[in-house]
C-alpha positions in Angstrom: 9.9 24.1 12.4 6.7 22.5 12.8 6.5 18.8 13.7 4.0 16.2 12.1 3.6 12.9 13.5 3.3 9.8 11.9 3.2 6.6 11.2 6.6 5.1 9.7 6.6 1.7 7.7 8.6 -0.1 5.0 12.0 1.2 6.2 15.4 0.5 5.5 18.9 2.0 4.9 18.0 4.1 1.9 14.4 5.2 3.1 10.6 4.4 4.7 7.0 5.0 3.5 5.2 7.7 6.2 1.5 7.5 6.8 -0.3 10.2 8.1 -3.5 10.3 10.0 -4.5 13.6 7.7 -3.4 15.2 4.6 -0.3 17.5 5.2 2.0 19.6 3.6 5.4 18.2 4.0 8.0 20.1 2.6 10.4 18.1 -0.2 13.5 18.1 3.0 12.1 16.5 6.5 14.1 15.5 9.4 12.4 12.0 10.3 12.7 11.8 14.7 12.7 8.3 15.6 11.9 8.2 19.5 12.8 4.6 20.2 16.5 5.2 19.3 16.4 9.3 19.6 17.7 9.5 16.2 17.2 12.0 13.8 17.3 11.0 9.9 17.6 14.1 6.7 16.0 12.6 3.8 14.3 14.3 0.8 10.8 13.4 -0.3 10.6 11.3 -3.1 6.7 11.0 -3.6 3.9 11.5 -2.4 0.2 10.3 -2.0 -3.0 11.4 -0.3 -1.9 10.5 3.3 1.2 8.8 2.1 5.1 10.2 1.5 7.7 7.8 0.0 11.2 9.6 1.7 14.9 8.0 1.0 17.1 8.9 3.7 20.7 11.1 2.8 23.2 8.3 2.4 25.6 9.3 5.4 22.9 9.4 7.6 21.1 5.8 7.0 19.6 3.9 10.4 21.8 2.0 12.6 21.9 -1.3 12.1 21.9 -3.9 15.5 25.5 -4.5 16.1 26.4 -8.4 16.3 26.4 -8.0 20.5 22.9 -6.4 20.5 21.5 -8.9 18.1 22.9 -11.6 20.4 22.0 -10.0 24.1 18.1 -10.2 22.1 18.3 -13.5 21.1 19.7 -14.3 25.0 16.3 -13.0 25.6 14.3 -14.2 23.9 15.8 -17.1 24.8 15.1 -17.2 28.1 11.4 -15.5 27.5 10.3 -19.7 25.8 12.3 -21.0 28.6 9.9 -19.0 30.8 7.2 -20.3 28.7 7.9 -23.6 28.8 8.4 -24.0 32.0 4.9 -22.3 32.8 2.7 -25.1 30.9 5.0 -26.9 29.2 2.4 -29.7 28.7 0.0 -27.4 26.9 2.1 -24.8 24.8 5.2 -27.2 23.9 4.3 -31.1 23.4 7.1 -33.0 23.5 7.0 -35.6 21.2 6.9 -39.1 22.4 8.9 -42.2 20.7 7.0 -44.5 18.9 5.9 -47.5 20.9 7.1 -50.7 19.3 4.9 -54.0 19.1 
């Protein structure tokens, strides 16, 4: 088995575009390892160009979508970060609108 590093772009549940630093000899069927998810996806090559390859995932192996609980946790983390930023320098980062003054 040969390992080749690549950059994954335009990833969806159906496939992805892979970009290589140099022209690489890629077989028609590959296993794409995604280290951040500790996941290996089986795929086939659909198209090729100099340093790019388009792949389609085998239907049973499509990347997992985050669960509702994972999304809710991520939203809570982001909201906490925003609140922290507001506390650091609220007037500069997120100015509050003043109500119009009456004449």
